[in-house]
N, C-alpha and C positions, 0 to 999 in steps of 0.2 A: 849545251850550246843554245844561245839565244837566236831567235829568228832574225834574218837580215831585213832591215827596213826596205820597203819598196821605193825605188827611185823613179820619179816621174821625169821623163825627158823634158828638156827645156822647151822644145818646140811645141809639145802637147800643152804644157802649162801656158805658153804664150798664146796658143790658139784658143784655149778656154777663157783666158782673160780678155782677149779681143772680142770673142763672141759675147761675153757678158757685158762689155762696154758698148758694143754695137747694138745690142737688143733693144734697149729703150728708144733709141733714135729710130730704129726700123719700125718698131711698134707705133711710134708717134707719127711717122710718115704714112703708115698704113691707115691709121685712124683718120688723118687729115684727108687722105685720098677717098676713104669711104664716105666721109662727110660731104666732100665736093661732088662725088659721082652719084650718090644716092642720098638725098636729104631725108628719106623716110626710113633709113636703116635703124635708127633707135626705136621708131614705132614698130618696126618688124621684130626687133629683139624683144621688146616689151610684149608684143602679141604672142610670140612663140613661148617666152619664158613665164609669162604671168597670165595673160588673158585666156589662152587656150586651155591650160590646166584648170583654171577656174571654171571654164565652160564645161568641164567634165562633171562638175557638181550637180547641175540640173539633170544630166543624163542618168547619173547614178541614183538620184533621189526621186526621179519621175515615177517609177512604179509605185512607190509608197505614197508619194504626195498626190498623185493624180488618179489613183485607183477608184476612189469614191466618186470623183467627178466623171470619170469615164463610165462607170456603172450607171450613173444617173443620166448622163446625156446620151448614151448610146441608143436606148429605146426611142427617145424623142427624135434624134437625128435619123434613125432608121425609118420611123413613120413619116417624116418629112421628105425622105428620099435624098438626104444630103450625106456628105461625108461627115465623119465624126470630128467636130472641132477640137475635142479634147486630145485626140491623137495627134493632130497637127501642132497644137500648142505645147503639149507635154513631151512629145517624142521627136517629131520631124524637125520643128524649129531649132531646138537645142543641138541636134546632130548636125544640121546644116550650118549653124553658127560656129560650131566648134571645128568641124572637119572639112566643110566644103567651101567656105568663103575664102577669098584670096587674102594673103597677108596684108596687113596695114589697112584693112577696111573694117572699121569697127561699127 
């Protein structure tokens, strides 16, 4: 015996077809609304998708790239009674830029 083919009810097929045809119009309306309501939405998308992941690179490379500068500047800063500028530049600033700044503020 051969297996019986599955029969899709006509109502389900019509619903799927209607949803497929209505999708692009609905997406276009949503996009137009987003552009009107928030002009910086594309800047926020670029910030989340591109700029913040690129901001991880200095955080991950900082220990290797700044270790010599940190070793050389720490004694001088300690003798002058200041905070160590290498720590601020190599570690604190990249973390604040990547994780703490508001969206769409480059």
